[in-house]
C-alpha positions in Angstrom: -20.3 -53.6 -12.5 -21.7 -52.4 -9.2 -22.6 -55.1 -6.6 -26.2 -55.8 -5.7 -27.9 -53.1 -3.6 -31.0 -54.9 -2.5 -31.6 -58.5 -1.4 -34.6 -60.5 -0.2 -34.9 -61.5 3.4 -33.9 -65.1 2.5 -30.6 -64.0 1.1 -29.3 -62.8 4.5 -31.4 -64.7 7.0 -30.5 -68.0 5.4 -26.9 -67.7 6.7 -28.2 -67.2 10.3 -29.7 -70.5 11.3 -29.5 -69.6 15.0 -31.4 -66.3 14.5 -34.6 -65.8 16.4 -37.3 -63.5 14.9 -38.4 -61.4 17.9 -40.7 -58.9 16.2 -42.0 -57.9 12.8 -41.2 -59.6 9.5 -37.7 -59.4 8.0 -38.3 -58.3 4.4 -36.0 -57.1 1.7 -33.1 -54.9 2.8 -31.1 -52.3 0.9 -27.9 -52.3 2.9 -26.1 -53.9 5.9 -24.8 -51.4 8.3 -23.1 -51.5 11.8 -22.5 -47.7 12.1 -25.8 -45.9 12.7 -24.5 -42.8 11.0 -24.3 -44.8 7.7 -27.8 -46.2 7.8 -29.9 -45.5 4.8 -33.7 -46.1 4.2 -34.4 -49.9 4.1 -31.1 -51.0 5.7 -30.4 -53.7 8.2 -28.7 -52.3 11.2 -26.5 -54.8 13.1 -25.9 -53.7 16.7 -22.3 -54.8 17.2 -20.8 -54.9 20.7 -17.5 -53.1 20.1 -14.4 -52.5 22.0 -15.3 -48.9 23.0 -19.0 -48.7 22.4 -22.1 -50.8 22.0 -24.2 -50.6 18.8 -27.3 -51.3 20.8 -27.1 -47.8 22.2 -27.7 -46.4 18.7 -30.8 -48.4 17.7 -32.9 -45.2 17.9 -30.5 -43.3 15.6 -30.6 -46.3 13.2 -34.4 -46.3 13.1 -34.5 -42.5 12.6 -32.2 -42.9 9.6 -34.6 -45.4 8.0 -33.5 -48.9 9.2 -36.3 -51.5 8.6 -34.6 -54.4 10.4 -32.5 -54.6 13.6 -30.1 -57.5 14.3 -29.5 -57.5 18.0 -27.6 -59.7 20.6 -29.6 -61.9 22.9 -27.7 -60.9 26.1 -28.3 -57.2 25.5 -32.1 -57.5 25.8 -32.4 -54.6 28.2 -31.1 -52.3 25.4 -33.4 -53.5 22.7 -36.6 -54.7 24.1 -38.1 -51.2 24.1 -37.9 -51.2 20.3 -40.1 -54.3 19.8 -43.2 -52.2 19.0 -41.5 -50.1 16.4 -42.1 -50.3 12.7 -39.0 -52.6 12.2 -38.2 -56.3 12.3 -36.1 -57.3 15.2 -33.9 -60.5 14.9 -31.8 -61.7 17.8 -28.6 -63.8 17.7 -26.0 -64.9 20.2 -23.2 -62.9 18.7 -23.9 -59.9 16.4 -20.3 -59.5 15.4 -20.2 -63.0 13.9 -23.7 -62.5 12.5 -22.6 -59.2 10.8 -20.3 -61.2 8.5 -23.0 -63.8 7.7 -25.6 -61.1 7.0 -23.3 -59.2 4.8 -22.3 -62.3 2.8 -25.9 -63.2 2.4 -26.9 -59.7 1.3 -24.2 -59.6 -1.4 -25.0 -63.1 -2.7 -22.1 -65.0 -1.0 -19.5 -63.7 -3.5 -16.6 -65.7 -1.9 -18.1 -68.9 -3.3 -17.5 -67.6 -6.8 -13.8 -66.6 -6.3 -10.6 -68.3 -5.6 -10.0 -66.8 -2.1 -6.4 -66.3 -0.9 -5.7 -65.0 2.6 -2.3 -63.8 3.9 -1.5 -63.4 7.5 1.6 -62.6 9.6 3.2 -59.8 11.6 5.3 -58.3 8.7 5.3 -58.8 5.0 1.5 -59.2 4.5 0.9 -56.2 2.4 3.7 -56.8 -0.1 2.9 -60.5 -0.3 -0.8 -59.7 -1.1 0.2 -57.3 -3.9 2.8 -59.8 -5.2 0.3 -62.7 -5.3 -2.4 -60.7 -7.0 0.1 -59.4 -9.6 1.5 -62.8 -10.3 -1.9 -64.4 -10.7 -3.1 -61.6 -12.9 0.0 -61.8 -15.1 -0.6 -65.5 -15.4 -4.1 -65.0 -16.9 -6.0 -65.3 -13.6 -7.6 -61.9 -12.9 -7.2 -61.1 -9.2 -8.5 -58.3 -7.0 -7.0 -57.5 -3.6 -7.7 -55.8 -0.3 -4.6 -54.7 1.6 -3.6 -52.1 4.2 -2.2 -50.0 1.3 -4.9 -50.3 -1.4 -7.9 -52.0 -2.7 -8.6 -53.3 -6.2 -12.0 -54.7 -7.0 -12.3 -53.4 -10.6 -10.4 -50.9 -12.6 -7.7 -48.9 -11.0 -6.6 -49.5 -7.4 -8.0 -47.2 -4.6 -6.0 -46.1 -1.7 -6.8 -47.6 1.7 -7.5 -44.5 3.8 -9.0 -46.3 6.8 -6.0 -46.8 9.1 -7.2 -50.5 9.2 -5.6 -53.6 7.6 -8.7 -55.6 7.4 -12.0 -53.7 7.2 -15.3 -54.8 8.6 -17.3 -57.6 6.9 -19.8 -55.4 4.9 -17.0 -53.6 3.1 -15.1 -56.9 2.5 -18.2 -58.6 1.1 -19.1 -55.6 -1.0 -15.6 -55.6 -2.5 -15.8 -59.3 -3.2 -19.2 -58.8 -5.0 -17.6 -56.1 -7.1 -14.8 -58.4 -8.0 -17.3 -61.1 -9.2 -19.2 -58.5 -11.2 -15.9 -57.3 -12.8 -14.9 -60.9 -13.9 -12.2 -61.5 -11.3 -11.2 -65.1 -10.7 -9.3 -64.6 -7.5 -9.4 -62.3 -4.4 -6.3 -61.8 -2.3 -7.0 -60.5 1.2 -4.6 -59.2 3.9 -6.0 -61.0 7.0 -4.9 -59.3 10.2 -5.1 -60.8 13.6 -7.8 -58.2 14.5 -9.7 -59.1 11.3 -9.6 -62.8 12.0 -10.4 -62.5 15.7 -13.3 -60.0 15.1 -15.0 -62.2 12.4 -14.4 -59.7 9.6 -13.4 -62.4 7.2 -15.5 -65.2 8.5 -17.5 -65.7 5.3 -14.6 -65.5 2.9 -14.5 -69.2 2.1 -10.7 -69.3 1.9 -9.0 -71.7 -0.5 -5.4 -70.7 0.1 -3.8 -69.5 3.4 -0.3 -68.0 3.5 1.8 -67.2 6.6 4.7 -64.8 6.5 6.2 -64.1 9.9 5.3 -63.9 13.6 6.8 -61.6 16.2 5.5 -59.7 19.2 2.7 -57.2 18.3 -0.8 -56.2 19.1 -0.6 -57.7 22.6 -2.7 -54.7 23.8 -5.6 -56.5 22.0 -4.7 -60.2 22.2 -3.1 -60.2 25.6 -0.5 -63.0 25.0 1.6 -64.3 22.2 -0.4 -67.5 22.3 -3.6 -65.7 21.7 -2.0 -63.6 18.9 -0.8 -66.8 17.2 -4.2 -68.4 17.7 -5.9 -65.5 16.0 -3.7 -65.8 12.9 -4.2 -69.6 13.0 -7.9 -69.1 12.4 -7.1 -68.4 8.7 -5.6 -71.9 8.3 -8.4 -73.6 10.2 -10.9 -72.0 7.9 -9.4 -73.8 4.9 -11.0 -77.1 5.9 -14.4 -75.6 6.4 -14.7 -73.9 3.0 -16.3 -75.8 0.0 -14.2 -77.1 -2.9 -14.4 -74.8 -6.0 -14.0 -75.8 -9.6 -10.6 -74.8 -10.9 -9.3 -73.6 -7.6 -6.8 -75.7 -5.5 -6.7 -75.7 -1.7 -3.2 -74.9 -0.3 -1.5 -74.0 3.0 1.6 -71.9 2.4 4.0 -71.4 5.3 7.4 -69.7 5.9 9.7 -72.5 6.9 12.2 -70.0 8.2 9.9 -68.9 11.1 9.9 -71.4 14.0 6.1 -70.9 14.5 5.5 -72.4 11.0 5.2 -75.8 12.7 2.1 -74.6 14.4 0.5 -73.3 11.2 1.3 -76.6 9.4 -0.8 -78.5 11.9 -4.0 -76.5 11.5 -5.3 -77.7 8.1 -5.5 -80.8 5.9 -4.9 -78.7 2.8 -1.9 -79.6 0.7 1.2 -77.9 2.3 3.8 -75.9 0.5 6.7 -74.4 2.4 9.0 -71.6 1.3 12.2 -70.3 2.9 15.6 -68.7 2.6 17.4 -70.7 5.3 15.4 -73.7 6.3 14.7 -76.7 4.0 11.6 -75.8 2.0 9.7 -76.6 -1.2 10.2 -73.2 -2.7 13.6 -71.6 -2.2 15.8 -68.8 -3.5 19.5 -69.4 -4.4 22.2 -67.0 -5.5 20.6 -63.9 -4.1 22.2 -60.7 -5.3 21.3 -57.2 -4.1 21.3 -54.6 -6.8 20.6 -51.3 -5.2 16.9 -51.3 -4.3 16.3 -54.4 -6.5 17.3 -58.0 -6.3 18.2 -61.0 -8.4 17.9 -64.7 -7.4 17.2 -68.1 -8.7 13.7 -69.4 -7.9 13.9 -73.1 -7.1 10.8 -75.3 -6.9 9.8 -78.9 -7.1 8.7 -78.4 -10.7 11.9 -76.6 -11.9 13.8 -73.3 -11.5 14.2 -69.9 -13.1 16.2 -66.7 -12.8 14.2 -63.8 -11.3 14.9 -60.1 -11.3 12.5 -58.1 -9.1 12.3 -54.4 -8.3 12.2 -55.1 -4.6 15.1 -54.8 -2.1 16.1 -56.9 0.8 16.1 -60.6 1.7 12.7 -60.2 3.4 11.2 -59.2 0.1 12.8 -62.2 -1.6 11.0 -64.2 1.0 7.8 -62.4 0.1 8.4 -63.3 -3.5 8.8 -67.0 -2.5 5.4 -66.8 -0.7 3.8 -65.5 -3.9 5.5 -68.1 -6.0 4.3 -70.9 -3.7 0.7 -69.6 -4.0 0.9 -69.3 -7.8 2.4 -72.8 -8.1 -0.5 -74.2 -6.1 -2.9 -72.6 -8.7 -1.1 -74.3 -11.6 1.3 -71.6 -12.8 4.7 -72.6 -14.2 8.0 -71.5 -12.8 8.7 -69.5 -16.0 5.3 -67.7 -15.8 6.0 -66.8 -12.2 9.5 -65.5 -12.9 8.2 -63.3 -15.7 5.4 -61.9 -13.5 7.8 -61.1 -10.7 10.0 -59.2 -13.1 7.1 -56.8 -14.0 6.0 -56.2 -10.4 5.6 -52.4 -10.0 6.0 -52.4 -6.2 3.7 -51.4 -3.4 2.8 -47.8 -2.4 4.8 -46.6 0.7 7.0 -49.7 0.7 10.6 -48.4 0.1 8.9 -45.7 -2.1 11.4 -43.1 -3.3 10.5 -39.4 -3.2 12.4 -37.7 -6.1 12.4 -33.9 -6.2 16.0 -33.4 -7.4 17.3 -33.2 -3.8 21.0 -34.2 -3.2 20.0 -37.0 -0.8 17.6 -40.0 -1.0 14.2 -39.8 0.7 12.4 -43.1 1.2 8.8 -43.6 2.5 8.0 -46.9 4.2 5.1 -48.1 6.3 7.6 -49.8 8.8 6.0 -49.4 12.2 7.2 -52.5 14.1 10.7 -53.2 15.4 11.1 -56.1 12.9 9.9 -54.1 9.9 12.2 -51.1 10.9 15.2 -53.4 11.2 14.6 -54.9 7.7 14.2 -51.6 6.1 17.2 -50.0 7.7 19.3 -53.1 6.8 18.3 -52.6 3.2 19.1 -48.9 3.2 22.4 -49.1 5.0 24.5 -50.7 2.2 23.1 -48.3 -0.5 23.7 -45.2 1.6 27.1 -43.5 1.1 26.6 -40.9 3.8 24.4 -40.8 6.9 21.3 -42.9 7.4 18.4 -40.9 9.0 15.2 -42.3 10.4 12.2 -40.1 11.0 9.5 -42.0 12.9 7.2 -42.3 15.9 4.9 -45.0 17.3 1.1 -45.3 17.4 -0.9 -44.6 20.5 -3.4 -47.2 21.8 -1.3 -49.9 20.3 1.1 -52.4 21.9 3.5 -50.2 24.0 6.3 -52.7 23.4 6.6 -51.4 19.9 8.0 -48.1 21.2 11.3 -48.9 23.0 11.7 -51.8 20.6 11.6 -49.6 17.5 13.8 -47.1 19.3 16.5 -49.8 20.0 16.5 -50.8 16.4 16.9 -47.3 15.2 19.7 -46.8 17.8 21.5 -49.8 16.4 21.1 -49.1 12.7 20.5 -45.4 12.0 23.0 -42.6 12.3 20.5 -40.1 13.5 16.8 -40.4 14.5 14.2 -37.8 14.6 11.4 -38.8 16.9 7.9 -37.5 16.0 4.2 -38.2 16.1 2.7 -41.1 14.2 -0.8 -41.5 15.5 -0.9 -40.6 19.3 -4.7 -40.9 19.4 -5.8 -40.3 23.1 -2.3 -40.8 24.5 0.2 -38.1 25.4 2.4 -37.7 22.4 5.4 -36.7 24.5 5.1 -39.8 26.6 5.2 -42.0 23.5 8.3 -40.2 22.3 9.9 -40.6 25.7 9.4 -44.4 25.5 11.0 -44.4 22.0 13.9 -42.3 23.3 14.4 -44.8 26.1 15.0 -47.5 23.5 17.6 -45.3 21.7 19.4 -44.7 25.0 19.4 -48.4 25.7 21.2 -48.8 22.4 23.9 -46.4 23.6 22.6 -43.3 21.8 22.6 -39.8 23.2 20.0 -37.1 22.7 21.3 -34.1 20.8 24.2 -36.1 19.4 22.3 -39.0 17.9 18.6 -38.2 18.1 16.2 -35.3 18.5 12.6 -34.9 19.5 10.3 -33.0 17.0 6.7 -33.9 17.8 5.2 -32.0 14.9 5.7 -34.4 11.9 6.0 -31.7 9.2 8.6 -29.9 11.4 10.4 -33.3 11.9 10.7 -33.8 8.1 12.0 -30.3 7.8 14.5 -30.9 10.6 15.9 -33.9 8.8 15.9 -32.4 5.3 17.7 -29.2 6.5 20.5 -31.3 7.9 20.8 -34.2 5.4 23.7 -33.9 3.0 24.7 -35.4 -0.4 24.8 -39.2 -0.2 22.5 -39.4 2.8 19.3 -41.4 3.0 16.3 -40.1 5.0 13.8 -42.8 5.9 10.3 -41.6 6.7 8.7 -44.5 8.5 5.4 -45.4 10.0 2.8 -43.4 8.1 3.0 -44.9 4.6 -0.2 -44.2 2.7 -2.3 -43.2 5.7 -4.3 -40.1 5.0 -4.2 -38.5 8.5 -2.4 -38.2 11.8 -4.8 -39.3 14.5 -4.6 -36.9 17.5 -6.8 -36.9 20.6 -9.1 -34.2 19.3 -8.7 -34.3 15.5 -7.4 -36.1 12.5 -4.8 -34.0 10.7 -4.9 -34.6 7.0 -1.6 -36.1 5.9 0.1 -37.6 2.8 3.7 -38.5 3.8 5.2 -38.5 0.3 3.4 -35.3 -0.7 4.4 -33.4 2.5 7.9 -34.5 1.9 7.9 -33.0 -1.6 6.4 -29.8 -0.3 9.0 -29.4 2.4 11.8 -30.1 0.0 10.5 -27.4 -2.3 10.1 -25.0 0.6 13.7 -25.6 1.5 14.9 -25.0 -2.0 16.2 -28.6 -2.2 13.7 -29.9 -4.7 12.1 -28.8 -8.0 
C-alpha cells in the first residue's frame, strides 16, 4: 500500500499555472524534496526560502545528488541563473514555499480529493482532539488516518512523531495522505498548527471540516502579534469554501463557543456551523460532568439527542475536546449513541496525562504541557487526585515565544507545591537564562528558591531530584517533552524518551521494579 513513487511532469506541473519553464524539459520525477540532503536521482528539488537559510544556496548539492528538475523563485534569479545550462529542467514561480505544496500534491496524485479532510487548529487541545476525532470516526465505520504532534497513522499501527514539529512540510503530509488512500481510509484528520498554515504546509489538503479549540498567547516570536496569530489559524476556516464538494463528506465549521475568539472563526466560512461548549450556549454541550480520578463522566447533549458518556480522560478541558470530536462526528452523520460508545473506548493519547507505573509509592505523570494554559489545566486535574505534594518538573523551549517562560513559571507557582526547573529544548539560547526567566515567574507568584523550587538544568538529574524527594501519595508531573525523541541543545540533540528515562531513574533509585 505504498504511495506512488514516480509521476509524469503533468501531474505536478498542472497545479502550477503560474510556473515559467526557464530551461530544459520538465519530465517525470521520482520525488519532491526541499532538503538537498534528501534528494535522490530523478527528484524535483524545490528551493524554499526558509527562516534561517535559503534553498537556492543548495542547488549545486541537489544536482550532485541527482535532481533532474529545479523549482526556483523568480526573485532569487541571481542564485539560480548560473544553473540554466545544466542537465536539469529549471522552473520558476513567484513563491516556492506555496509551490512546494502544489508540486507535492500533484506528485502524489492529489490524495486529499479522495479523502474526507478534517483540520484541527487552536493553541491547546489540538492533539487530543485529532486523536479523538479519528478514533470516533473509525469506531463509527469510517476508517480515519491522522497526523498529530504525537503520532501519525496512515496505515497499520501508529508511528511516533519524532520531528519536534506539529505540522510537517507538505511533501510528508501529501505522502501520508496518499498512503491513507492506498490503505482504504475514508478520512484524514490533521493537526494544523499556525506555523503549518502560515507556511503553506497544508495548502493542498482540500479541507471539508475545520475545528477550532482555543486561542491564547503563543508563537508571537514567529507571528509578531496576536492578530497575525489568529489570522494564521483562521486560514483553515477560509480554506473550507475553496475546496470542492466530495461525495459522502459534509462540509462543517466547528468552533468552541466558550472561547471569545470563536466569533471571528464563525465569520470566515459559509460552511454549516456547529458550536460546542461547556459554559456558553452551544449546539453540542456536556451536562452533569463528574470527575472520576483520571477519567470523567458526562451527558452529551446535541440537537439530535443525548447520551451518557464515560471517557478515560481527565479534566473539563478534555470534556471540551470530546465535544469537539462529537461535533465533527455529528457533521459526518454519526448518531449520538455511536459517538458515546466510541468515546468510551478511546485509549488516550501518548504523553497526555500518561502514567508511568514502576511500583513506586507516588504517581508519575508525563504530559506534553508546554504553554501556561496547558500547564494550568494539567495541574488543576492532578491537584484533586493528589493526596500529598504536587511536583512539577519542566522547562521552556528556546527560540520560541519568551512569554511562555515566566507565564508557565507563574502557573507552577500558583498550583504546584514544588517545581524543578530544567531544560526542555534550549536550542541556541543559554539554558540558564531560560531557567532564570521561569524562576522569575515563580517568584512573582510568591515562591522562594530552595523552599519552593530548585534549578537542575540536566533533565535526567532533575527527574532524579524529584523522585528522590517525592513521598507516598505525591504526584510528580513531567511536563513539556512528551513523546519528543531528543533534547535540542546548541551543539547536539541528546536522545530522549521521557517515560523511558523516568522508568530507568526509578529503577536506579530502587523505587521501581
